[in-house]
N, C-alpha and C positions, 0 to 999 in steps of 0.2 A: 624132633620126632614129628612125623607127618601121619595124619590119619590114613592117607592113601599111599599105598606102596608104589615104588617106581623110582625112576632116575631123579625126579625132583626131590624125593626124600633123601637120596644119597647125597645130592649136592648140598642140601640144607645141613645134613649131619656133618659133612666135611667142613662147612663154613663155621659151625658152632663149636667144633672141638678146640679146647684150649690145650695147645701143645706144651704149655709150661705149667700145667696144673700138677703140683707135687702130690696131690691126693688121688690122682688117677691110678687105676690098676696097672696101667702100662704107660711108660714114658715114651713120648714121641719127639723126634728131632725134626727140624724144618726140612721139608722135602719128603718126609716119610709118607707112605700111602695110608690114608685113614681107613679104619676097618669098615667093611660094608655092614650097614645096620640090619638087624633082623626085623622082619615085618611083623606087624601085629594083626592077626586075623580078626575080621569083623563078623565071622559066622557066629550067630547067636547060639547055635547048638553046642558049640565048644564050651560055653560058659554056664550051661544048665547043669549045675552040680551043687553039692552042699556048700552053702555060703560060709566062708571062713569066719572065725571068731572075730567079732567087732566090739571093742570096748566102748561103753557110753562116753561120749565126749565130755571133757571137764573144762570149764572156762578158767583160763589162767590170766586173762587180762582183757582190756577193752581199749579202744581209742576212738577219737572223734575227728571229723574233718569239717571245718567251718565253711562259711559262704565263699571263701577264696581258696578252698581245698587245703588250707593250712592244717598241719597235724597237731593234735593235742592228746596227751596220754591220760585221758579221762573220759567221763561219760556225759559231757555237757550237751551232746546232741541226742541223747536218749529220749525217746518219746513214750507216752503212755496211752494205751488203748481206751477209747471212750465208746461204749456201746451206742450205736446209732438207732437202735430200735428195729422192729421187724419190717417196717415199710419206710425206709428213708427216701427222701425226695431230694437228690443231689443233682446239681447241674455241673457235670464234669468238664464242660467247656468254659466255665467261668474263669476269667483271668488269663486265658491262653494268649490273648493279644497284648495285654497291658500289665500283667503281674506275673511274669514267668521269666526266670533266669535259668537258662539251660547250660549244663556243663558242656564244655568243649570236648566232644568225643573224638576229635582228631588227636588230642593229647593222650598218649599211651603211658600210663603211670606204672605199668608192669607190677613188680613186687615192692615198689618204693616204700609204701606205707607200712607193709608188714616188716620190711627190713628195718625201718626206723623204729617200730615197736620193739623188735628184737634187740637192737642196739640200746634203746632206752631201758629195757627190762632184762638185760643180759644176766643180772644176778639171779633172777628167778629160774633161769634155765641151766645155770652152771652149778657144779658141785662146790661145796665149801672149800675143798682142798685145792681148787684151781682158780687162778686169777681170772676175773671176768674178761680181761682184754685178750686172753689167749686160749680160752676154753673151747672145747667142742660142745655142741649143743645136745649131743646124744639123741639126735633125731635122724630119721631116714629121709623124710620129705617135708618140705615147706612150700605152701602154695595157697591160692585162694580156694574157697569152697566151691565156687562156680567152675573152676578148672577141673576139680575132681569129678563134679557132676558130668561135665562134658565128656571126660575121659571114660567114665563108667557106663554111660548110656550109648557109647559108640556102636555096639552091635545092633542097636535098635533105632538109630538115627540114620536115615537114608537121604536126607536133603542137604545137610550142611557138613562140610569138612572142618578140620581144625589143624592148627600147627602150634606145637609147643617147643619152646626153647628150654633146655635143661642144663643147669650149671651145677657142678659138684665142688663143694668147698668144705674142707675139714670133715669129710665123710657124709655130709648132708647134701641131698639133691634138691635143688630149687627149681620148681616148675613155673614157667611164665608163658602166657599165651601170646602168640604172634598173629597179628591180623592177616588173614589170607587175602589173596587178590579178589576172590569172589565176595568176601565180606566187605572189603573196601568199596567195591563197586556198588553193592547193596546200600551201604551207608551213604555214599555220595549221591545216590539216585533215589532217595526216599521221596515220596510225594508229600505234599503239604498235608494231605489227609492222614497219612501214616504218622507224620510228626505229631499231629494233634491227638491221634489215638494213643500215642505213647504218653502224652501229657495227662491223659485221663487217669492213668494209674497213680501218678503223683498227686493229682488233685484229690482223688479218692482218699489217699493217705492223709491229706490235710484236713479233710472233713471229719475224720474219726481219731485223730491223734492230738494229744495235748503235750505241751512242753514240761508241765509239772504234774506230779502225781495227783494233785487236787484241782488241776486246772481244767479249762475247756478248750476245745479246738479253736484256732484262729482261722476261721473259714474264709475271711476276706483278705488274708495276708498274701505276701509274695510267695510263690512256689519257686524254690531255689534248689536245683538238683545237684549243686556242688556239695551241699550239706549231707553228712552221713554219720551214722554210729555203727561201729563194727565190733564184733566179738572175736576173741582169739581163743581157740580151744586146742587141747591136746587129746589124742586118742591113739588107739592101736588097732591095726587091721592085720590079723594073723601075727607075724613076727615083725611087722613094720610099724615104727613109731611115726606118727604124723602130727604136724602142727599146721593148722590152717585158719584162715580168717574169712569172715563173711559179713556182709551188711545186714543189719537188723532193722526192720520197719518200726517195731514198737514192742512194749512188754505189757503184761498184765499189771494193773495197779493194785490189785488185791494183795494186802500184806501176807496173806496165807498162801499165796502162789508159791510153787516150787522154786528153788534157786535157779539161777541162770546156768545153762542156756535153756532149760525146760520152760521158763516163763516167757520166752520170746515168742512173738507172733509174726507170722508172714502174711501179708495182705495181698489179695489177688482180686482182679476184676475179670468178669467174663460176660458174654452175652446171656440174656435171660434164658433159662432152661424151660421150655414149654412142652416138650414131647418126651416120651419114654426113650426114644432113640437118642436124643441129645443127652439124656441123663446117663445112658450107658456108654 
């Protein structure tokens, strides 16, 4: 599936079709002509309508990735928010040269970690009358939260394209992003300044996140972007059942906080807002 219509989209679609998929609506034999994909319009006006019913996401599991990107079916990488006060004085450049381990973004993990979670927790998703090794998940879509965001903001995003690979298995569609040529060029040609600015966000997280509910941030430690804590949620959009996962920065430490995922906090950095125009 290509954000931009045209021949490149058709070639990609033909390449990604599994002619042996027993769950496809139509069986293909080698040499058959693949169907021409329908284009997805990016005209925002077409989507200005009543929003379909969306069910509040329910967390059904979590997983962690350690400093080597190894998968763990637990919350060992969960961190807790520590209020920095109204006027924090943080040096976001600290540690960039000597205490920074950056994840190799040339390695494309695709849906690997979500699939590992599904395999590990298959009993949670299957009915009791079906063996977990052969059950269907009863889901329409499985993907990363960020992929859904990228897809849904398409009519309003005019700078960056996207490419998604979609696989159908036992009635469930699995959506995984494929790096476009433009994105690869941008990644390979980042300036040193750009790389450092990306680090600032991770360093900010280190300043205000603690590893334990009663702990304090380790502000002088190593920033390792391999480490991650992810939530797995289920929801429904109109008639479509979705399971997706997303990385979580931290959670509230107050025991009276609402249950997950409502207690999770997304941390963001931005330039200082000094004028009404910037605020708007």
